[in-house]
C-alpha positions as CSV (number, residue, x, y, z in Angstrom):
1,M,121.6,94.6,-74.9
2,Q,121.0,90.7,-74.4
3,P,124.0,88.7,-75.4
4,N,121.9,86.2,-77.4
5,H,120.4,88.8,-79.4
6,I,123.7,90.0,-80.2
7,A,124.9,86.6,-81.2
8,N,122.0,85.9,-83.4
9,F,122.5,89.3,-85.0
10,L,126.3,88.3,-85.7
11,L,125.3,84.9,-86.9
12,S,122.8,86.6,-89.5
13,E,125.2,88.8,-90.6
14,L,127.5,86.1,-92.1
15,V,125.3,86.7,-95.2
16,A,128.2,89.3,-95.6
17,I,130.4,86.5,-96.7
18,P,128.4,85.5,-99.7
19,L,127.7,89.1,-100.4
20,I,131.4,90.0,-100.4
21,I,132.3,87.3,-102.6
22,G,129.3,88.2,-105.0
23,A,130.4,91.9,-105.0
24,V,133.9,91.0,-105.9
25,R,132.8,88.5,-108.8
26,F,129.7,90.6,-109.7
27,Y,130.8,91.5,-113.2
28,R,132.1,88.2,-114.1
29,I,129.5,85.9,-113.1
30,N,126.5,84.8,-115.3
31,T,123.9,87.7,-115.0
32,S,121.1,84.9,-114.2
33,Y,122.5,85.0,-110.6
34,H,122.5,88.8,-110.2
35,P,119.1,88.6,-108.4
36,F,120.6,86.4,-105.9
37,I,123.3,88.7,-105.2
38,L,120.7,91.5,-104.8
39,L,118.8,89.2,-102.3
40,L,122.0,89.0,-100.2
41,L,122.3,92.7,-100.2
42,M,118.6,93.3,-99.1
43,A,119.1,90.6,-96.2
44,F,122.4,92.2,-94.9
45,T,120.6,95.7,-95.1
46,S,117.3,94.5,-93.4
47,E,119.2,92.6,-90.5
48,A,121.3,95.8,-90.0
49,I,118.0,98.0,-89.8
50,S,116.4,95.5,-87.4
51,F,119.3,95.6,-85.1
52,I,119.4,99.4,-85.0
53,C,115.7,99.7,-84.4
54,I,115.6,97.2,-81.5
55,H,118.8,97.9,-79.8
56,F,119.2,101.4,-80.3
57,F,115.8,103.0,-80.9
58,H,114.0,100.3,-78.7
59,Y,111.4,100.1,-81.6
60,N,109.7,97.1,-82.9
61,N,111.2,96.0,-86.2
62,A,108.1,94.4,-87.5
63,I,107.8,97.0,-90.3
64,T,111.2,96.2,-91.5
65,V,110.6,92.6,-91.4
66,N,107.2,93.0,-93.2
67,I,108.5,95.1,-95.9
68,Y,111.6,93.0,-96.5
69,A,109.2,90.1,-96.7
70,L,107.5,91.3,-99.8
71,I,110.8,92.5,-101.4
72,E,112.2,89.2,-100.7
73,S,109.6,87.2,-102.3
74,L,109.6,89.1,-105.4
75,I,113.3,89.0,-105.8
76,L,113.1,85.3,-105.4
77,L,110.4,85.0,-108.1
78,Y,112.6,86.9,-110.3
79,Q,115.4,84.6,-109.6
80,F,113.6,81.6,-110.8
81,R,112.4,83.6,-113.9
82,A,116.1,84.4,-114.7
83,W,117.2,80.6,-114.2
84,G,114.5,79.8,-116.9
85,F,111.6,78.0,-115.5
86,L,109.5,81.1,-114.6
87,H,110.6,82.5,-117.8
88,R,109.0,79.6,-119.8
89,K,105.9,79.9,-117.6
90,Q,105.1,83.7,-118.0
91,R,101.6,83.3,-116.8
92,L,102.5,81.4,-113.6
93,F,105.2,84.1,-113.0
94,Y,102.8,87.0,-113.3
95,T,100.1,85.3,-111.4
96,L,102.6,84.6,-108.6
97,V,103.7,88.2,-108.4
98,A,100.0,89.3,-108.3
99,V,99.2,86.8,-105.5
100,F,102.1,87.7,-103.3
101,I,101.3,91.4,-103.6
102,L,97.7,90.9,-102.7
103,L,98.3,88.5,-99.8
104,W,100.9,91.1,-98.5
105,T,98.6,93.9,-98.9
106,V,95.6,92.3,-97.4
107,E,97.5,91.0,-94.3
108,N,99.5,94.0,-93.6
109,I,97.3,97.1,-95.0
110,V,93.8,95.9,-95.2
111,F,93.9,94.3,-91.6
112,F,96.4,96.9,-90.4
113,K,99.0,94.2,-89.5
114,I,102.2,96.0,-90.4
115,E,103.3,96.9,-87.2
116,T,103.0,93.5,-85.9
117,Y,104.7,90.3,-87.2
118,S,102.5,88.9,-90.0
119,P,103.0,85.1,-90.3
120,F,100.4,84.1,-93.2
121,F,102.4,85.8,-96.0
122,K,105.4,84.4,-95.0
123,G,104.3,81.1,-94.7
124,A,102.7,81.1,-98.1
125,Y,105.6,82.4,-100.2
126,S,108.1,80.4,-98.3
127,F,106.0,77.2,-99.4
128,V,106.1,78.5,-103.0
129,I,109.8,78.9,-102.8
130,V,110.4,75.5,-101.6
131,L,108.3,74.0,-104.3
132,L,110.2,76.0,-107.0
133,S,113.5,74.9,-105.5
134,I,112.6,71.4,-105.4
135,N,111.6,71.6,-109.1
136,E,114.9,73.0,-110.0
137,I,116.8,70.3,-108.0
138,N,114.8,67.7,-109.6
139,Y,115.6,69.0,-113.1
140,M,119.2,69.1,-112.1
141,I,119.2,65.4,-110.8
142,V,117.7,64.2,-114.0
143,Q,119.5,66.3,-116.6
144,D,122.8,67.6,-115.2
145,S,125.7,65.2,-115.2
146,R,128.0,67.5,-113.1
147,L,128.6,67.0,-109.7
148,L,125.6,68.5,-107.7
149,F,127.6,69.6,-104.9
150,R,129.9,71.7,-107.1
151,N,126.7,73.3,-108.7
152,A,125.9,76.9,-107.6
153,K,122.4,76.6,-108.3
154,F,121.9,73.4,-106.6
155,L,123.6,74.7,-103.5
156,I,121.5,77.7,-103.7
157,C,118.2,75.8,-104.0
158,L,119.4,73.5,-101.2
159,G,119.8,76.6,-99.0
160,F,116.3,78.1,-99.9
161,I,114.6,74.6,-98.9
162,I,116.4,74.4,-95.5
163,Y,115.7,78.0,-94.8
164,F,112.2,78.3,-95.9
165,I,111.0,75.1,-94.4
166,Y,112.4,76.1,-91.1
167,Q,110.4,79.4,-91.6
168,I,107.2,77.7,-92.4
169,I,107.6,75.6,-89.2
170,Y,108.3,78.9,-87.1
171,E,105.3,80.5,-88.4
172,A,103.0,77.6,-88.1
173,S,104.0,76.8,-84.4
174,Y,101.8,79.9,-83.2
175,Y,98.8,78.2,-84.7
176,V,99.3,74.5,-84.2
177,L,100.1,74.7,-80.7
178,G,98.0,75.5,-77.7
179,K,98.8,79.0,-75.9
180,D,100.4,77.4,-72.9
181,D,102.9,75.6,-75.1
182,V,103.6,78.4,-77.7
183,V,106.1,80.3,-75.7
184,S,108.4,77.5,-74.6
185,V,108.4,75.8,-78.2
186,A,108.8,79.2,-79.9
187,T,111.8,80.0,-77.7
188,R,113.4,76.7,-78.8
189,I,112.7,77.5,-82.5
190,I,114.2,81.1,-82.3
191,S,117.2,79.9,-80.2
192,L,118.2,77.7,-83.2
193,F,117.2,80.2,-86.0
194,G,120.7,82.1,-85.8
195,Y,122.4,78.8,-86.5
196,V,120.2,77.6,-89.2
197,N,120.6,81.0,-90.7
198,A,124.4,80.9,-90.4
199,F,124.7,77.6,-91.9
200,V,122.7,78.5,-94.9
201,N,124.7,81.6,-95.3
202,L,127.9,79.7,-95.3
203,L,126.4,77.4,-97.8
204,Y,125.4,80.5,-100.1
205,G,129.1,81.6,-99.8
206,V,130.2,78.4,-101.3
207,A,127.6,78.5,-104.1
208,V,128.7,82.2,-104.9
209,F,132.3,80.9,-105.2
210,L,131.0,78.4,-107.6
211,I,129.0,80.4,-109.8
212,P,130.2,80.1,-113.4
213,E,131.5,83.1,-115.3
214,K,129.5,84.3,-118.2
215,K,130.5,83.1,-121.6
216,N,127.8,84.2,-124.2
217,D,126.0,86.4,-121.3
218,L,122.7,84.4,-122.0
219,Y,120.3,85.9,-119.4
220,F,117.9,83.0,-119.1
221,N,118.6,79.3,-118.8
222,R,116.7,77.6,-121.5
223,H,116.5,74.2,-120.0
224,F,113.0,74.0,-119.0
225,E,110.9,73.2,-122.2
226,P,107.2,73.9,-122.3
C-alpha cells in the first residue's frame, strides 16, 4: 500500500467524528437533520468499501464511487426538502430527482461507464448542491438573527459549498486542460483532496454538535414562502 493512499483514507474517515456525534444525539436532534446523519453514514461506508476494494482486492472502486454518487445526490436533495425549500417547491424537487436519475443512468448504464470514473453526473449534481446551499445561506443571512457560526445549518451548507466546488474543479480539470497537463494538475488536486475532505468533516463535526434538539418535532422548516 502506498503511504499517501493510506493517509488520504484516514483523512477521509474523519467523517467518523460527526457520524459518532450524530449517532449519540440522533434521537434528540431535530428530525430535519436526519438525512444529513444518513449521508455521513453512507460516506463512511463508501470510503471503507473503496479502501478494501483497492488495497486488499486490487480492484477498481469506480462502481462503488458511481453508485455512492447517485445515493449521495438523492439524499442531499431530500435534506434540502427536509429543511423546507424543496418541500415548498415540490415540482422542483421531483424534477431534480428525475434529472439526477436520468443523468446517472445515461452516463453509467447507457454508455456503459459504471466501471470507470464518470465525471459529468458528479459535476452536474455538485453544481446544483452548491446553488441550493448558497440559497439556504442567503436566507439565513437576511432572516436569521442568531450568530451564523453557531448555526448548524449554516456550517453544513458552508461545508457543502467548499466540498462540492472542489469536486467541480476536480472533475472539470480533465476537460479544460490539455492532455500533457492533466496528470500533473490532477495529481496536485488529488493531493489536496484529503485535506479539504478532512477540514469539511471537522466542520461537520462542529455542525452536528450544534444541531438543535427537537421541540415540537416539526419535520419541515417553513421559513421559505412561495
